[in-house]
MARBA-3410 file (N, C-alpha, C, O; in Angstrom, 1 decimal):
280
132.2,165.3,111.3,133.6,165.5,111.4,134.2,164.7,112.5,135.4,164.4,112.5 ~ 133.3,164.3,113.5,133.8,163.4,114.6,134.3,162.1,114.0,135.3,161.5,114.5 ~ 133.5,161.5,113.0,133.9,160.2,112.4,135.2,160.4,111.7,136.0,159.4,111.7 ~ 135.5,161.5,111.1,136.7,161.7,110.4,137.9,161.7,111.4,138.9,161.0,111.0 ~ 137.8,162.3,112.5,138.9,162.3,113.5,139.1,160.9,114.0,140.2,160.5,114.3
138.0,160.2,114.2,138.1,158.8,114.7,138.9,157.9,113.7,139.7,157.1,114.1 ~ 138.5,158.1,112.4,139.2,157.3,111.3,140.7,157.6,111.3,141.5,156.7,111.2 ~ 141.0,158.9,111.4,142.4,159.2,111.3,143.2,158.7,112.6,144.3,158.3,112.4 ~ 142.5,158.7,113.7,143.2,158.2,114.9,143.4,156.7,114.8,144.5,156.2,115.3 ~ 142.5,156.0,114.3,142.7,154.5,114.1,143.8,154.3,113.1,144.7,153.4,113.3
143.9,155.1,112.1,145.0,154.9,111.1,146.4,155.2,111.8,147.3,154.6,111.5 ~ 146.4,156.2,112.6,147.6,156.6,113.4,148.1,155.4,114.2,149.3,155.1,114.2 ~ 147.1,154.8,114.9,147.5,153.6,115.8,148.0,152.5,115.0,148.9,151.8,115.4 ~ 147.4,152.3,113.8,147.8,151.2,112.9,149.3,151.4,112.4,150.1,150.5,112.4 ~ 149.6,152.7,112.0,150.9,153.0,111.5,151.9,152.9,112.7,153.1,152.4,112.5
151.6,153.3,113.9,152.5,153.2,115.0,152.8,151.7,115.4,153.9,151.4,115.7 ~ 151.8,150.8,115.2,152.0,149.4,115.5,153.0,148.8,114.5,153.9,148.1,114.8 ~ 152.8,149.2,113.2,153.7,148.8,112.1,155.1,149.3,112.4,156.1,148.5,112.2 ~ 155.2,150.5,112.8,156.5,151.1,113.1,157.2,150.3,114.2,158.4,150.2,114.1 ~ 156.5,149.9,115.2,157.1,149.1,116.3,157.7,147.8,115.8,158.7,147.4,116.2
156.9,147.2,114.9,157.3,145.9,114.3,158.6,146.1,113.5,159.5,145.3,113.6 ~ 158.6,147.1,112.6,159.8,147.3,111.8,161.0,147.7,112.6,162.1,147.3,112.2 ~ 160.8,148.4,113.6,161.9,148.8,114.5,162.5,147.6,115.2,163.7,147.4,115.3 ~ 161.6,146.7,115.7,162.1,145.5,116.3,162.8,144.6,115.4,163.9,144.0,115.7 ~ 162.3,144.4,114.2,163.0,143.6,113.2,164.3,144.1,112.8,165.3,143.4,112.5
164.3,145.5,112.6,165.6,146.1,112.3,166.7,145.9,113.4,167.8,145.7,113.1 ~ 166.2,146.0,114.6,167.2,145.8,115.8,167.7,144.4,115.8,168.9,144.1,116.1 ~ 166.8,143.4,115.6,167.2,142.0,115.5,168.2,141.7,114.4,169.2,141.1,114.6 ~ 167.9,142.3,113.2,168.8,142.1,112.1,170.2,142.8,112.4,171.2,142.2,112.1 ~ 170.2,143.9,113.0,171.4,144.6,113.4,172.3,143.8,114.4,173.5,143.8,114.3
171.6,143.2,115.4,172.3,142.5,116.4,172.9,141.2,115.8,174.0,140.8,116.3 ~ 172.3,140.6,114.8,172.9,139.4,114.2,173.9,139.7,113.1,174.8,138.9,112.8 ~ 173.9,141.0,112.6,174.7,141.3,111.5,176.2,141.3,111.8,177.0,140.9,111.0 ~ 176.5,141.8,113.0,178.0,141.8,113.4,178.6,140.4,113.4,179.7,140.3,112.8 ~ 177.9,139.5,114.0,178.4,138.1,114.0,178.5,137.5,112.5,179.4,136.8,112.2
177.5,137.8,111.7,177.4,137.3,110.4,178.6,137.9,109.5,179.2,137.2,108.7 ~ 178.9,139.2,109.7,180.0,139.8,109.0,181.4,139.1,109.4,182.2,138.9,108.6 ~ 181.5,138.9,110.7,182.7,138.2,111.2,182.9,136.8,110.6,184.0,136.5,110.2 ~ 181.8,136.1,110.5,181.9,134.7,109.9,182.2,134.8,108.4,182.9,134.0,107.9 ~ 181.6,135.8,107.7,181.8,136.0,106.3,183.3,136.3,106.1,183.9,135.7,105.2
183.9,137.2,106.8,185.2,137.6,106.6,186.2,136.5,106.9,187.2,136.4,106.3 ~ 185.9,135.7,108.0,186.8,134.6,108.3,186.8,133.5,107.3,187.8,132.8,107.1 ~ 185.6,133.3,106.7,185.5,132.2,105.7,186.2,132.5,104.4,186.6,131.6,103.7 ~ 186.4,133.8,104.1,187.1,134.2,102.9,188.5,133.7,102.8,189.0,133.3,101.8 ~ 189.2,133.8,103.9,190.6,133.3,104.0,190.8,131.9,103.6,191.7,131.5,102.8
189.9,131.0,104.1,189.9,129.6,103.8,189.6,129.4,102.3,190.2,128.6,101.6 ~ 188.6,130.1,101.8,188.2,130.0,100.4,189.4,130.4,99.5,189.7,129.7,98.5 ~ 190.1,131.5,99.8,191.2,131.9,98.9,192.3,130.9,98.9,192.9,130.6,97.8 ~ 192.6,130.3,100.1,193.7,129.4,100.2,193.4,128.1,99.4,194.2,127.6,98.7 ~ 192.1,127.6,99.5,191.7,126.4,98.8,191.6,126.7,97.3,192.0,125.8,96.5
191.2,127.9,96.9,191.1,128.2,95.5,192.5,128.2,94.8,192.7,127.7,93.7 ~ 193.4,128.8,95.5,194.8,128.9,95.0,195.4,127.6,94.9,196.1,127.2,93.9 ~ 195.2,126.7,95.9,195.8,125.4,95.9,195.2,124.5,94.8,196.0,123.9,94.1 ~ 193.9,124.6,94.7,193.2,123.7,93.7,193.6,124.3,92.3,193.7,123.5,91.3 ~ 193.7,125.6,92.1,194.0,126.1,90.8,195.4,125.7,90.4,195.6,125.4,89.2
196.3,125.6,91.3,197.7,125.2,91.0,197.7,123.8,90.5,198.4,123.4,89.6 ~ 196.9,122.9,91.2,196.9,121.5,90.8,196.1,121.3,89.5,196.6,120.6,88.6 ~ 195.0,122.0,89.4,194.2,121.9,88.1,195.0,122.3,86.9,194.8,121.7,85.8 ~ 195.8,123.3,87.1,196.6,123.8,85.9,197.6,122.8,85.4,197.9,122.8,84.2 ~ 198.0,121.9,86.3,198.9,120.8,85.9,198.2,119.6,85.4,198.8,118.6,84.9
196.8,119.7,85.4,196.0,118.5,84.9,195.3,118.8,83.6,194.4,118.1,83.3 ~ 195.8,119.7,82.8,195.2,120.0,81.5,195.3,118.7,80.7,196.4,118.1,80.5 ~ 194.2,118.3,80.1,194.2,117.1,79.3,193.9,115.8,80.1,193.9,114.7,79.6 ~ 193.7,116.0,81.4,193.4,114.9,82.3,192.0,114.3,82.0,191.1,115.0,81.5 ~ 191.8,113.0,82.3,190.5,112.4,82.0,189.6,112.5,83.3,188.6,111.9,83.3
190.1,113.2,84.3,189.2,113.4,85.5,188.0,114.1,85.2,188.0,115.1,84.5 ~ 186.8,113.6,85.6,185.5,114.2,85.3,185.4,115.6,85.9,184.7,116.5,85.4 ~ 186.2,115.9,87.0,186.2,117.2,87.6,186.8,118.3,86.7,186.6,119.5,86.9 ~ 187.6,117.8,85.7,188.2,118.8,84.8,187.7,118.7,83.4,187.3,119.7,82.8 ~ 187.6,117.4,82.9,187.3,117.2,81.5,185.8,117.5,81.2,185.5,117.9,80.1
184.9,117.1,82.2,183.5,117.3,81.9,183.0,116.3,81.0,183.7,115.3,80.6 ~ 181.7,116.4,80.5,181.1,115.5,79.6,179.9,116.3,78.9,179.7,117.4,79.2 ~ 179.2,115.6,78.0,178.0,116.2,77.4,177.0,116.6,78.4,176.7,115.9,79.3 ~ 176.5,117.9,78.2,175.6,118.5,79.2,174.2,118.0,78.8,173.6,118.5,77.9 ~ 173.6,117.1,79.7,172.2,116.7,79.6,171.4,117.3,80.7,170.2,117.5,80.5
172.0,117.4,81.9,171.2,117.9,83.0,172.1,118.8,83.9,173.3,118.5,84.0 ~ 171.5,119.9,84.4,172.3,120.9,85.2,171.7,121.0,86.6,170.5,121.0,86.7 ~ 172.6,121.0,87.5,172.2,121.2,88.9,172.6,122.6,89.4,173.7,123.1,89.2 ~ 171.7,123.2,90.2,171.9,124.5,90.8,171.8,124.4,92.3,170.8,124.0,92.8 ~ 172.8,124.8,93.0,172.7,125.1,94.4,172.3,126.5,94.6,173.1,127.4,94.2
171.2,126.8,95.2,170.7,128.2,95.2,170.5,128.6,96.7,169.8,127.9,97.5 ~ 171.1,129.7,97.1,171.0,130.2,98.5,170.1,131.4,98.5,170.5,132.4,97.9 ~ 169.1,131.4,99.3,168.2,132.5,99.5,167.8,132.6,100.9,168.5,132.0,101.8 ~ 166.8,133.4,101.3,166.5,133.6,102.7,165.5,132.6,103.2,164.8,131.9,102.5 ~ 165.3,132.6,104.5,164.3,131.8,105.2,163.0,132.6,105.4,161.9,132.0,105.5
163.1,133.9,105.4,161.9,134.8,105.6,162.0,135.9,104.6,162.9,136.2,103.9 ~ 160.8,136.7,104.6,160.7,137.8,103.7,161.1,139.1,104.4,161.9,139.1,105.3 ~ 160.5,140.2,104.0,160.8,141.5,104.6,162.3,141.9,104.5,162.8,142.4,105.5 ~ 162.9,141.6,103.3,164.3,141.9,103.2,164.5,142.6,101.8,165.5,142.3,101.1 ~ 163.6,143.5,101.5,163.7,144.2,100.2,163.6,143.3,99.0,162.8,142.4,99.0
164.5,143.5,98.1,164.5,142.6,96.9,165.5,141.4,97.0,165.8,140.8,95.9 ~ 165.9,141.1,98.2,167.0,140.1,98.3,166.5,138.7,97.7,167.2,138.2,96.9 ~ 165.4,138.2,98.1,164.9,136.9,97.6,164.5,137.0,96.2,164.8,136.1,95.4 ~ 163.8,138.0,95.8,163.3,138.2,94.4,164.5,138.2,93.4,164.4,137.6,92.3 ~ 165.6,138.9,93.8,166.7,139.0,92.9,167.3,137.6,92.6,167.7,137.3,91.5
167.5,136.8,93.7,168.0,135.4,93.6,167.1,134.6,92.7,167.6,133.9,91.8 ~ 165.8,134.6,93.0,164.8,133.8,92.2,164.7,134.2,90.8,164.5,133.4,89.9 ~ 164.9,135.5,90.5,164.9,136.0,89.1,166.1,135.4,88.4,166.0,135.1,87.2 ~ 167.2,135.5,89.0,168.5,134.9,88.4,168.3,133.4,88.1,168.8,132.9,87.1 ~ 167.7,132.7,89.1,167.5,131.3,88.9,166.6,131.0,87.7,166.9,130.1,86.9
165.5,131.8,87.6,164.6,131.7,86.5,165.3,131.9,85.1,165.1,131.2,84.2 ~ 166.2,132.9,85.1,166.9,133.2,83.8,167.8,132.1,83.4,167.9,131.8,82.2 ~ 168.4,131.4,84.4,169.4,130.3,84.1,168.7,129.0,83.8,169.4,128.1,83.3 ~ 167.5,128.8,84.3,166.9,127.5,84.2,165.8,127.4,83.0,165.3,126.3,82.8 ~ 165.6,128.4,82.3,164.6,128.4,81.2,165.1,127.4,80.1,166.2,127.5,79.7
164.2,126.6,79.7,164.4,125.6,78.6,165.7,124.7,78.9,166.4,124.4,78.0 ~ 165.9,124.4,80.2,167.0,123.5,80.5,166.4,122.3,81.4,165.4,122.5,82.1 ~ 167.1,121.2,81.3,166.7,120.1,82.2,167.5,120.3,83.5,168.8,120.1,83.5 ~ 166.9,120.7,84.5,167.6,121.1,85.7,167.1,120.4,87.0,165.9,119.9,87.0 ~ 167.9,120.4,88.0,167.5,120.1,89.4,168.1,121.1,90.3,169.1,121.7,89.9
167.5,121.3,91.4,167.9,122.4,92.3,168.1,121.8,93.7,167.3,121.0,94.2 ~ 169.2,122.2,94.3,169.4,121.9,95.8,169.2,123.3,96.5,170.1,124.1,96.6 ~ 168.0,123.4,97.1,167.7,124.7,97.7,168.3,124.9,99.1,168.2,123.9,99.9 ~ 168.8,126.0,99.4,169.3,126.4,100.7,168.5,127.6,101.1,168.8,128.7,100.7 ~ 167.6,127.4,102.0,166.7,128.5,102.4,165.2,128.1,102.0,165.0,127.5,100.9
164.3,128.5,102.8,162.9,128.1,102.6,162.3,128.8,101.3,161.5,128.2,100.7 ~ 162.7,130.0,101.0,162.2,130.7,99.9,162.4,130.0,98.6,161.6,129.9,97.7 ~ 163.6,129.4,98.4,164.0,128.7,97.2,163.2,127.4,97.1,162.7,127.0,96.1 ~ 163.0,126.7,98.2,162.3,125.5,98.3,160.8,125.7,97.9,160.3,124.9,97.1 ~ 160.2,126.8,98.4,158.8,127.1,98.0,158.7,127.5,96.5,157.8,127.1,95.9
159.7,128.2,96.0,159.7,128.6,94.6,159.8,127.3,93.7,159.0,127.2,92.8 ~ 160.7,126.4,94.0,160.8,125.2,93.2,159.5,124.3,93.2,159.1,123.8,92.2 ~ 158.9,124.2,94.4,157.7,123.4,94.5,156.6,124.1,93.6,155.9,123.4,92.9 ~ 156.5,125.4,93.7,155.4,126.1,93.0,155.6,126.1,91.5,154.7,126.2,90.7 ~ 156.9,125.9,91.0,157.2,125.9,89.6,157.5,124.5,89.1,157.9,124.4,87.9
157.3,123.5,89.9,157.5,122.1,89.4,159.0,121.8,89.1,159.2,121.0,88.2 ~ 159.9,122.4,89.8,161.3,122.1,89.6,161.8,121.0,90.5,161.4,121.0,91.7 ~ 162.5,120.1,90.0,163.0,118.9,90.8,163.9,119.4,91.9,164.9,120.2,91.7 ~ 163.7,119.0,93.1,164.5,119.3,94.3,165.2,118.1,94.8,164.7,117.0,95.0 ~ 166.5,118.3,94.9,167.4,117.1,95.3,167.1,116.7,96.8,167.0,115.5,97.1
167.0,117.7,97.6,166.8,117.5,99.1,166.3,118.7,99.7,166.6,119.9,99.3 ~ 165.4,118.6,100.8,164.9,119.7,101.5,165.6,119.8,102.9,165.1,120.5,103.8 ~ 166.7,119.2,103.0,167.4,119.1,104.3,168.0,120.4,104.7,168.2,120.7,105.9 ~ 168.3,121.3,103.8,169.0,122.5,104.1,168.1,123.7,103.9,168.4,124.7,103.2 ~ 167.0,123.7,104.7,166.0,124.7,104.5,166.2,125.9,105.3,165.6,127.0,105.0
167.0,125.9,106.4,167.3,127.0,107.2,168.7,127.5,107.1,169.6,126.8,107.5 ~ 168.9,128.6,106.4,170.2,129.1,106.1,171.0,129.4,107.4,172.2,129.1,107.5 ~ 170.4,130.0,108.4,171.0,130.5,109.6,171.6,129.3,110.3,172.7,129.4,111.0 ~ 171.0,128.1,110.2,171.5,126.9,111.0,172.6,126.2,110.3,173.1,125.2,110.9 ~ 173.0,126.5,109.1,173.9,125.7,108.3,175.4,126.1,108.8,175.7,127.3,108.8
176.1,125.1,109.1,177.5,125.3,109.6,178.5,124.6,108.6,178.0,124.0,107.6 ~ 179.7,124.6,109.0,180.8,124.0,108.1,180.6,122.5,107.9,180.8,122.0,106.8 ~ 180.1,121.8,109.0,179.9,120.4,108.9,178.8,120.0,107.9,178.9,119.1,107.1 ~ 177.7,120.8,107.9,176.6,120.6,106.9,177.1,120.9,105.5,176.7,120.2,104.6 ~ 177.9,121.9,105.4,178.5,122.3,104.0,179.3,121.1,103.5,179.3,120.8,102.3
180.1,120.5,104.4,180.9,119.4,104.0,180.1,118.2,103.6,180.4,117.6,102.6 ~ 179.0,117.9,104.3,178.1,116.8,103.9,177.4,117.1,102.5,177.3,116.2,101.7 ~ 177.0,118.4,102.4,176.4,118.8,101.1,177.4,118.6,100.0,177.0,118.2,98.9 ~ 178.6,119.0,100.2,179.7,119.0,99.1,180.0,117.5,98.7,180.1,117.2,97.5 ~ 180.1,116.7,99.7,180.3,115.2,99.4,179.2,114.7,98.6,179.3,113.9,97.6
177.9,115.1,98.9,176.8,114.6,98.2,176.7,115.0,96.8,176.5,114.2,95.9 ~ 177.0,116.3,96.5,176.9,116.8,95.1,178.1,116.3,94.3,178.0,116.0,93.1 ~ 179.2,116.1,95.0,180.4,115.5,94.3,180.1,114.1,93.8,180.5,113.7,92.7 ~ 179.5,113.3,94.7,179.2,111.9,94.4,178.1,111.9,93.3,178.3,111.0,92.4 ~ 177.1,112.7,93.4,176.1,112.7,92.3,176.7,113.2,91.0,176.2,112.6,89.9
177.6,114.1,91.0,178.2,114.5,89.8,179.0,113.4,89.1,178.9,113.1,87.9 ~ 179.9,112.7,89.9,180.7,111.6,89.4,179.8,110.4,89.0,180.2,109.6,88.1 ~ 178.6,110.2,89.6,177.7,109.1,89.3,176.9,109.4,88.0,176.3,108.5,87.4 ~ 177.0,110.7,87.5,176.3,111.0,86.3,174.8,111.5,86.5,174.1,111.6,85.6 ~ 174.5,111.8,87.8,173.1,112.3,88.0,172.9,113.7,87.4,171.7,114.0,87.0
173.9,114.4,87.2,173.9,115.7,86.5,175.3,115.9,85.9,176.2,115.3,86.3 ~ 175.4,116.9,84.9,176.6,117.0,84.2,177.3,118.4,84.4,178.4,118.5,84.0 ~ 176.6,119.3,85.1,177.2,120.6,85.4,176.6,121.0,86.8,175.5,120.7,87.1 ~ 177.4,121.7,87.6,177.0,122.2,88.9,177.3,123.7,89.0,178.4,124.1,88.8 ~ 176.2,124.4,89.3,176.3,125.9,89.5,175.9,126.3,90.9,175.1,125.6,91.5
176.4,127.4,91.3,176.0,128.0,92.6,175.5,129.4,92.4,176.1,130.2,91.7 ~ 174.3,129.6,92.9,173.7,131.0,92.9,173.6,131.5,94.3,172.9,130.9,95.1 ~ 174.2,132.6,94.5,174.2,133.2,95.9,174.3,134.8,95.7,174.3,135.3,94.6 ~ 174.3,135.5,96.8,174.4,136.9,96.8,175.7,137.4,97.3,176.2,137.0,98.4 ~ 176.4,138.2,96.5,177.7,138.8,96.9,177.5,140.0,97.7,176.7,140.9,97.4
178.4,140.2,98.7,178.3,141.3,99.6,179.4,142.3,99.1,180.6,142.0,99.1 ~ 179.0,143.5,98.7,179.9,144.5,98.3,180.1,145.6,99.4,181.2,146.0,99.7 ~ 179.0,146.0,99.9,179.0,147.0,101.0,177.7,146.9,101.7,176.8,146.2,101.4 ~ 177.5,147.8,102.8,176.3,147.8,103.5,175.1,148.3,102.6,174.0,148.0,102.9 ~ 175.4,149.0,101.5,174.4,149.5,100.7,174.3,148.8,99.3,173.4,149.1,98.5
175.2,147.8,99.1,175.2,147.2,97.8,175.5,145.7,97.9,176.5,145.2,98.5 ~ 174.5,144.9,97.4,174.6,143.4,97.4,174.0,143.0,96.0,173.1,143.6,95.6 ~ 174.6,142.0,95.4,174.1,141.6,94.1,174.1,140.1,93.9,175.0,139.4,94.5 ~ 173.1,139.5,93.2,173.1,138.1,93.0,174.2,137.7,92.0,174.5,138.4,91.1 ~ 174.7,136.5,92.2,175.9,136.0,91.4,175.7,134.6,91.2,175.2,133.8,92.0
176.2,134.1,90.0,176.2,132.7,89.6,177.6,132.3,89.2,178.3,133.1,88.6 ~ 178.1,131.1,89.7,179.4,130.6,89.3,179.3,129.1,89.1,178.6,128.4,89.8 ~ 180.1,128.7,88.1,180.2,127.2,87.9,181.2,126.6,88.8,182.3,127.0,89.0 ~ 180.7,125.5,89.4,181.5,124.8,90.4,182.2,123.5,89.7,183.3,123.2,89.9 ~ 181.4,122.8,88.9,181.8,121.6,88.3,181.3,121.5,86.8,180.1,121.9,86.6
182.1,121.1,85.9,183.5,120.8,86.0,184.3,122.1,86.2,183.9,123.2,85.9 ~ 185.5,121.9,86.8,186.3,123.1,87.2,186.9,123.7,86.0,187.3,123.1,85.0 ~ 186.9,125.1,86.1,187.5,125.8,85.0,189.0,125.9,85.3,189.5,126.5,86.3 ~ 189.8,125.3,84.4,191.3,125.3,84.6,191.9,126.6,84.3,191.6,127.2,83.2 ~ 192.7,127.2,85.2,193.3,128.5,85.0,194.1,128.5,83.7,194.8,127.5,83.4
194.1,129.6,83.0,194.9,129.7,81.8,196.3,130.2,82.1,197.2,130.1,81.2 ~ 196.6,130.7,83.3,197.9,131.2,83.6,199.0,130.2,83.5,198.7,129.0,83.8 ~ 200.1,130.5,83.1,201.3,129.6,83.1,201.8,129.5,84.5,202.2,130.5,85.1 ~ 201.9,128.3,85.0,202.4,128.1,86.4,203.9,128.0,86.4,204.5,127.3,85.5 ~ 204.6,128.7,87.3,206.0,128.6,87.4,206.4,127.2,88.0,206.1,126.9,89.2
207.1,126.4,87.2,207.4,125.0,87.6,208.8,125.0,88.3,209.3,123.9,88.6 ~ 209.4,126.1,88.6,210.7,126.0,89.3,210.6,125.5,90.7,211.6,124.9,91.2 ~ 209.5,125.7,91.3,209.2,125.1,92.6,208.4,123.9,92.4,207.1,123.9,92.5 ~ 209.0,122.7,92.2,208.3,121.5,91.9,207.7,120.9,93.2,208.3,120.8,94.2 ~ 206.4,120.5,93.1,205.7,119.8,94.2,205.4,118.4,93.8,204.9,118.1,92.7
205.8,117.5,94.7,205.5,116.1,94.5,204.2,115.7,95.2,204.1,115.9,96.4 ~ 203.2,115.2,94.5,201.9,114.8,95.1,201.9,113.3,95.2,202.1,112.6,94.2 ~ 201.6,112.8,96.4,201.5,111.4,96.7,200.1,111.1,97.2,199.6,111.8,98.0 ~ 199.5,110.0,96.7,200.0,109.0,95.8,200.0,109.3,94.3,200.5,108.5,93.5 ~ 199.6,110.5,94.0,199.6,111.0,92.6,198.8,112.2,92.5,197.9,112.5,93.3
199.0,113.0,91.5,198.4,114.3,91.3,196.9,114.2,91.1,196.1,115.0,91.7 ~ 196.5,113.1,90.4,195.0,112.9,90.1,194.3,112.5,91.4,193.2,113.0,91.7 ~ 194.9,111.6,92.2,194.3,111.2,93.4,194.2,112.3,94.4,193.1,112.4,95.1 ~ 195.2,113.1,94.5,195.2,114.3,95.4,194.1,115.3,95.0,193.3,115.8,95.8 ~ 194.1,115.5,93.7,193.1,116.4,93.1,191.7,116.0,93.4,190.9,116.8,93.9
191.3,114.7,93.1,190.0,114.3,93.3,189.6,114.2,94.8,188.4,114.2,95.2 ~ 190.6,114.0,95.7,190.3,114.0,97.1,190.1,115.4,97.7,189.3,115.6,98.6 ~ 190.7,116.4,97.0,190.6,117.8,97.6,189.4,118.5,97.0,189.0,119.6,97.6 ~ 188.9,118.1,95.9,187.7,118.8,95.3,186.5,118.9,96.3,186.0,120.0,96.4 ~ 186.1,117.8,97.0,185.0,118.0,97.9,185.4,119.1,99.0,184.5,119.8,99.5
186.6,119.1,99.5,187.0,120.1,100.4,187.0,121.5,99.8,186.6,122.5,100.5 ~ 187.3,121.6,98.6,187.2,122.9,97.9,185.7,123.3,97.8,185.4,124.5,98.1 ~ 184.9,122.4,97.4,183.4,122.7,97.4,182.9,123.2,98.7,182.0,124.0,98.8 ~ 183.4,122.5,99.8,183.0,122.9,101.2,183.3,124.3,101.4,182.5,125.1,102.0 ~ 184.6,124.7,101.1,185.0,126.1,101.4,184.2,127.1,100.6,183.8,128.1,101.1
183.9,126.7,99.3,183.1,127.6,98.4,181.7,127.8,99.0,181.1,128.9,99.1 ~ 181.0,126.6,99.4,179.7,126.7,99.9,179.5,127.4,101.2,178.6,128.2,101.4 ~ 180.5,127.1,102.1,180.4,127.8,103.4,180.6,129.3,103.3,179.9,130.1,103.9 ~ 181.5,129.7,102.4,181.7,131.1,102.2,180.5,131.7,101.5,180.1,132.9,101.9 ~ 179.8,131.0,100.6,178.6,131.6,99.9,177.5,131.6,100.9,176.7,132.6,100.9
177.3,130.6,101.8,176.3,130.7,102.8,176.5,131.9,103.7,175.6,132.6,104.1 ~ 177.7,132.0,104.2,178.0,133.1,105.1,177.8,134.4,104.5,177.3,135.4,105.1 ~ 178.2,134.6,103.2,178.1,135.9,102.5,176.6,136.1,102.2,176.1,137.3,102.4 ~ 175.8,135.1,101.8,174.4,135.3,101.5,173.6,135.7,102.8,172.8,136.6,102.7 ~ 173.9,135.0,103.9,173.2,135.3,105.1,173.5,136.7,105.6,172.6,137.4,106.1
174.8,137.2,105.4,175.1,138.5,105.8,174.4,139.5,104.9,173.9,140.6,105.4 ~ 174.2,139.2,103.6,173.5,140.0,102.7,172.0,140.1,103.1,171.4,141.1,103.0 ~ 171.5,138.9,103.5,170.0,138.9,103.9,169.8,139.8,105.1,168.8,140.6,105.1 ~ 170.6,139.7,106.1,170.5,140.6,107.3,170.6,142.1,106.9,169.9,142.9,107.4 ~ 171.6,142.4,106.1,171.8,143.7,105.6,170.6,144.3,104.9,170.2,145.4,105.1
170.1,143.5,104.0,168.9,143.9,103.2,167.7,144.1,104.1,167.0,145.0,103.9 ~ 167.6,143.2,105.1,166.4,143.3,106.0,166.6,144.6,106.9,165.6,145.3,107.1 ~ 167.8,144.8,107.4,168.0,146.0,108.2,167.7,147.3,107.4,167.0,148.2,107.9 ~ 168.2,147.3,106.1,168.0,148.5,105.3,166.5,148.6,105.0,166.0,149.8,104.9 ~ 165.8,147.5,104.7,164.4,147.6,104.4,163.6,148.1,105.6,162.7,148.9,105.4
164.0,147.6,106.8,163.2,148.0,108.0,163.5,149.5,108.3,162.6,150.2,108.8 ~ 164.7,149.9,108.1,165.1,151.4,108.2,164.2,152.2,107.3,163.7,153.3,107.7 ~ 164.1,151.8,106.1,163.3,152.6,105.1,161.9,152.6,105.5,161.2,153.6,105.4 ~ 161.4,151.4,105.9,160.0,151.3,106.4,159.7,152.2,107.6,158.7,152.9,107.7 ~ 160.7,152.3,108.5,160.6,153.1,109.7,160.5,154.6,109.3,159.7,155.4,109.9
161.3,155.0,108.3,161.3,156.4,107.9,160.0,156.7,107.2,159.5,157.8,107.3 ~ 159.5,155.8,106.4,158.2,156.0,105.7,157.1,156.1,106.8,156.2,156.9,106.6 ~ 157.2,155.3,107.8,156.1,155.4,108.9,156.2,156.7,109.6,155.2,157.3,109.9 ~ 157.4,157.3,109.8,157.6,158.6,110.4,156.9,159.7,109.6,156.2,160.5,110.1 ~ 157.1,159.6,108.3,156.5,160.6,107.4,155.0,160.5,107.4,154.3,161.5,107.4
154.5,159.2,107.4,153.1,159.0,107.4,152.4,159.5,108.7,151.4,160.1,108.7 ~ 153.1,159.3,109.8,152.6,159.8,111.1,152.6,161.3,111.1,151.6,161.9,111.7 ~ 153.6,161.9,110.6,153.6,163.4,110.6,152.4,163.9,109.8,151.7,164.8,110.2 ~ 152.1,163.3,108.6,151.0,163.7,107.8,149.6,163.4,108.5,148.7,164.3,108.5 ~ 149.5,162.2,109.1,148.3,161.8,109.8,148.0,162.7,111.0,146.9,163.1,111.2
149.1,163.0,111.7,148.9,163.9,112.9,148.4,165.3,112.5,147.6,165.9,113.1 ~ 149.0,165.8,111.3,148.5,167.1,110.8,147.1,167.0,110.4,146.3,167.9,110.7 ~ 146.7,165.9,109.7,145.3,165.7,109.3,144.4,165.6,110.5,143.3,166.2,110.5 ~ 144.8,164.9,111.5,144.0,164.8,112.7,143.8,166.1,113.4,142.7,166.4,113.8 ~ 144.9,166.9,113.5,144.7,168.2,114.2,143.8,169.1,113.4,143.0,169.9,114.0
143.9,169.1,112.1,143.0,169.9,111.2,141.6,169.5,111.4,140.7,170.3,111.5 ~ 141.4,168.1,111.4,140.0,167.7,111.5,139.4,168.0,112.9,138.3,168.4,113.0 ~ 140.3,167.9,113.9,139.8,168.2,115.3,139.5,169.7,115.4,138.5,170.1,116.0 ~ 140.4,170.5,114.8,140.2,172.0,114.9,138.9,172.3,114.2,138.1,173.2,114.6 ~ 138.6,171.7,113.0,137.4,171.9,112.3,136.2,171.5,113.0,135.2,172.2,113.0
136.3,170.4,113.8,135.2,169.9,114.6,134.9,170.9,115.7,133.7,171.2,116.0 ~ 135.9,171.4,116.4,135.8,172.4,117.4,135.1,173.7,116.9,134.2,174.2,117.6 ~ 135.6,174.1,115.8,135.1,175.4,115.2,133.6,175.2,114.9,132.8,176.1,115.1 ~ 133.3,174.0,114.3,131.8,173.8,114.0,131.0,173.8,115.2,129.9,174.3,115.2 ~ 131.5,173.2,116.3,130.7,173.1,117.5,130.5,174.5,118.1,129.4,174.9,118.6
131.6,175.3,118.1,131.5,176.7,118.6,130.4,177.5,117.8,129.7,178.3,118.3 ~ 130.5,177.3,116.4,129.6,178.0,115.6,128.1,177.6,115.9,127.2,178.5,115.9 ~ 127.9,176.3,116.1,126.5,175.9,116.4,126.1,176.4,117.7,124.9,176.8,117.9 ~ 127.0,176.5,118.7,126.6,177.1,120.1,126.2,178.5,119.9,125.2,179.0,120.5 ~ 127.0,179.3,119.2,126.8,180.7,119.0,125.5,180.9,118.3,124.7,181.8,118.6
125.2,180.1,117.3,124.0,180.2,116.5,122.8,179.9,117.3,121.7,180.5,117.2 ~ 122.9,178.9,118.2,121.8,178.5,119.1,121.5,179.6,120.1,120.3,179.8,120.5 ~ 122.6,180.2,120.7,122.4,181.2,121.7,121.7,182.5,121.1,121.0,183.2,121.8 ~ 122.0,182.8,119.9,121.4,184.0,119.3,120.0,183.9,119.0,119.2,184.9,118.9 ~ 119.5,182.6,118.8,118.1,182.4,118.6,117.3,182.6,119.9,116.1,182.5,120.0
END
């Protein structure tokens, strides 16, 4: 019975050590989450303004021969995929990678990974990777998003691929985040009828302005998606660590109960043996 109490005590120490780790990771995620939410919310205003402006211009370019609008035969598709740098974030990374797998089956694709997990996935599945430069999501700022946008815009116009998609995680609430895919290029021209009573003159021309503003539009989209995905990663990690902490508490309660029972049983056995020995 002594060996039994020893085993239970070792298990209790192991669970307590795990609980300390999960508590520390949860606190780190919580401390970063406030700043991440502020960055996510501030980036949305820029995204909405760029989307409305570009949508207004694109609506006037129906029938244009610009590659950003007209598109071409689809031979190769590029995906910008944003996932996490680390694990222990519940189903956050798996949900993104599952969505990527669904969209890349039986297609000629290349991937621009943002985050270490996507990079590792592409290497293990033999998927072409455009660059490994954006491996750390937390470190990506607006300047890097601008460089990334210019790169993919140039590759698209050069014919390196024929469609560009973005896969990231949308933030709904602290308890709800979902993977999402959206087409970036060619642009989907809005079907709404634009009110032409307020005429805007574009210099040197509407096509030149449109093609100059597309990389800026992509920058706003990517920065917003990075900010939103990182916020979702921290939220998922904090929730996962909270759940792990609660599970550890329940396990400790059960293990302490088992330990007390085993200890009581050992004491009872010792007393019985002493009484039996004294009666002899």
